[in-house]
C-alpha positions in Angstrom: 5.7 -6.9 6.3 4.5 -9.6 4.0 6.0 -9.8 0.6 4.4 -11.7 -2.2 6.6 -13.1 -5.0 5.1 -13.5 -8.4 6.7 -15.1 -11.5 6.0 -12.7 -14.4 7.9 -12.4 -17.6 10.7 -14.6 -16.2 11.4 -12.0 -13.5 10.7 -12.2 -9.8 8.8 -9.1 -8.7 8.4 -8.5 -5.0 5.0 -6.9 -4.5 4.1 -5.0 -1.4 1.3 -2.8 -0.1 1.6 0.5 1.8 -0.9 2.9 3.3 -0.3 6.7 3.0 -2.1 9.3 5.1 -2.1 13.0 4.2 -2.7 16.2 6.0 -6.1 17.7 5.1 -5.7 20.7 2.8 -9.3 21.8 2.7 -10.0 20.4 -0.8 -13.7 19.6 -1.3 -15.7 18.4 -4.3 -19.4 18.4 -5.0 -21.1 15.1 -5.1 -24.6 14.3 -6.4 -26.7 12.0 -4.1 -30.1 10.5 -4.3 -32.6 10.9 -1.4 -34.8 7.7 -1.1 -37.4 9.4 1.1 -38.2 12.3 -1.3 -37.1 10.6 -4.5 -34.9 13.6 -5.5 -31.3 14.3 -6.1 -29.3 16.8 -4.2 -25.7 18.1 -4.1 -23.4 17.6 -1.1 -19.8 18.5 -0.6 -17.3 15.8 0.2 -13.8 16.2 1.5 -11.0 14.8 -0.8 -9.5 11.4 0.1 -6.8 11.8 2.7 -5.6 8.2 2.8 -4.7 5.8 0.0 -3.3 2.3 -0.2 -0.8 1.5 -3.0 0.0 -2.0 -4.2 2.9 -2.8 -6.5 6.7 -3.1 -6.5 8.7 -0.6 -4.4 9.6 1.4 -7.6 6.0 1.5 -8.7 4.8 2.6 -5.3 7.3 5.5 -5.2 6.3 6.6 -8.7 2.5 6.3 -8.0 2.9 8.3 -4.7 4.9 11.0 -6.4 2.2 11.3 -9.2 -0.6 11.3 -6.6 1.0 14.0 -4.5 1.7 16.1 -7.6 -1.8 15.7 -8.9 -3.6 16.4 -5.6 -1.3 18.8 -3.9 -1.6 16.9 -0.6 1.3 16.7 1.9 2.3 13.3 3.3 1.7 12.8 7.0 2.3 9.0 7.7 3.1 5.8 5.9 2.6 2.2 7.0 3.2 -1.2 5.6 -0.1 -3.1 5.0 0.1 -6.9 5.6 -3.4 -8.5 5.8 -2.9 -11.7 3.8 -6.4 -12.1 2.5 -6.5 -8.6 1.2 -3.1 -8.9 -0.3 -4.2 -11.8 -2.4 -7.2 -9.8 -3.6 -4.9 -6.9 -4.5 -2.5 -9.3 -6.2 -5.4 -10.6 -8.4 -6.5 -7.0 -9.2 -2.9 -6.0 -10.0 -2.5 -8.9 -12.4 -5.9 -8.3 -14.0 -5.2 -4.6 -14.6 -1.7 -5.2 -15.9 -2.5 -8.4 -17.9 -1.8 -6.9 -21.3 0.4 -4.0 -20.3 4.0 -3.7 -21.4 4.9 -1.6 -18.4 3.3 -2.6 -15.1 1.7 0.1 -12.9 0.8 0.1 -9.2 -2.8 0.2 -8.2 -4.1 2.9 -5.9 -7.0 2.3 -3.5 -8.8 5.1 -1.6 -9.3 4.0 2.0 -10.7 7.1 3.7 
């Protein structure tokens, strides 16, 4: 597991990234799509995301996961640490950008499936 250390507000925050996979619960949503051949729109059903990646401190990850599970009603299946250095740098930049003016930092959630 790769940990990134960032100096923010005179505190060292250890940022990490974890992938969470959920059991499918049969949740679907209607998505509007465009057909290039017929130049028309149509509706299609999509299954809800069953895998997410969360980037932040350990406490932020725990809170974001609890909120996500409560909001979606999904049950956790597996969890893995994510440690691809190039992506971690991108997530770090996104994390700092989104929390630039925030008093309380929040984890970022990325849908991966």
